C-alpha positions as CSV (number, residue, x, y, z in Angstrom):
1,X,0.0,0.0,0.0
2,X,1.2,3.5,-0.8
3,X,0.3,6.5,1.2
4,X,0.5,10.1,0.1
5,X,0.5,13.0,2.6
6,X,-1.3,16.3,2.1
7,X,0.6,19.5,2.5
8,X,0.2,23.1,1.7
9,X,2.5,24.8,-0.8
10,X,4.4,27.7,0.8
11,X,6.9,28.4,-2.1
12,X,7.3,27.4,-5.7
13,X,10.5,27.6,-7.7
14,X,10.2,26.1,-11.2
15,X,9.5,22.4,-10.7
16,X,10.3,22.4,-7.0
17,X,8.1,23.5,-4.1
18,X,8.4,23.9,-0.4
19,X,5.4,22.2,1.2
20,X,4.2,22.4,4.8
21,X,3.0,19.1,6.3
22,X,1.3,20.0,9.6
23,X,4.2,22.3,10.6
24,X,7.1,20.4,9.0
25,X,8.3,21.8,5.7
26,X,10.0,19.8,3.0
27,X,11.1,20.4,-0.6
28,X,9.2,18.3,-3.1
29,X,9.2,17.8,-6.9
30,X,6.3,19.1,-9.0
31,X,7.4,17.0,-12.0
32,X,4.4,14.6,-11.7
33,X,1.6,17.0,-11.1
34,X,-0.5,17.4,-14.2
35,X,-1.7,20.9,-13.5
36,X,-0.1,24.2,-12.3
37,X,0.5,24.5,-8.5
38,X,0.6,27.9,-6.7
39,X,1.4,29.0,-3.2
40,X,-1.5,28.2,-0.9
41,X,-2.6,25.1,-2.9
42,X,-2.7,21.7,-1.2
43,X,-0.9,18.8,-2.9
44,X,-0.8,15.1,-2.2
45,X,2.9,14.0,-1.8
46,X,4.4,10.6,-2.1
47,X,8.1,9.9,-1.5
48,X,9.1,13.5,-2.3
49,X,6.9,14.0,-5.4
50,X,3.7,15.9,-5.5
51,X,1.4,13.6,-7.3
52,X,-1.8,15.6,-7.3
53,X,-3.1,19.1,-6.6
54,X,-6.0,18.6,-4.1
55,X,-9.1,20.6,-5.4
56,X,-10.2,23.3,-3.0
57,X,-13.6,21.5,-2.5
58,X,-11.8,18.4,-1.2
59,X,-9.2,20.0,1.2
60,X,-11.3,19.9,4.4
61,X,-12.4,16.3,3.8
62,X,-8.8,15.2,3.1
63,X,-7.3,17.0,6.1
64,X,-10.0,15.6,8.4
65,X,-9.2,12.1,7.1
66,X,-5.5,12.5,7.8
67,X,-6.2,14.0,11.3
68,X,-8.3,10.9,12.0
69,X,-5.5,8.6,10.8
70,X,-3.1,10.4,13.1
71,X,-5.4,10.1,16.1
72,X,-6.0,6.4,15.4
73,X,-2.3,5.7,15.1
74,X,-1.6,7.6,18.4
75,X,-4.2,5.4,20.2
76,X,-2.8,2.2,18.6
77,X,0.7,3.1,19.8
78,X,-0.5,3.8,23.3
79,X,-1.9,0.3,23.5
80,X,-4.8,-0.8,25.6
81,X,-5.4,1.0,28.8
82,X,-3.6,-0.4,31.9
83,X,-5.9,-2.0,34.5
84,X,-6.4,0.1,37.6
85,X,-6.7,-1.3,41.2
86,X,-10.5,-0.7,40.9
87,X,-10.5,-3.0,37.8
88,X,-8.7,-5.8,39.7
89,X,-11.1,-5.7,42.6
90,X,-14.0,-6.4,40.2
91,X,-12.6,-9.8,39.2
C-alpha cells in the first residue's frame, strides 16, 4: 500500500516547491503534477513527489481524514489501557 500525505505549498521555484506538512516543511518535486500549482494550494505528496493538486472543495475532507488517521495511530501506539486497582477488585 502506498500513502501520500497532504501538504500546503508555501513556495514554488520552477519544478520544486516547499510544502508544509502539519508544521514540518519539505522540498518536493512538482514534475508529476498534471496541473499548475501555486502558493496556498494543497498537494498530495508521495516519496518526495507531489502527485496531485487537491481541489479546494476536497481539502477539508482530506485534512479531516488524515487527522483521524493520526489520532487512530496515536491510540494504537499507546496500546490498551492499563488496569487500575479498581478493575482488579471487580474480578
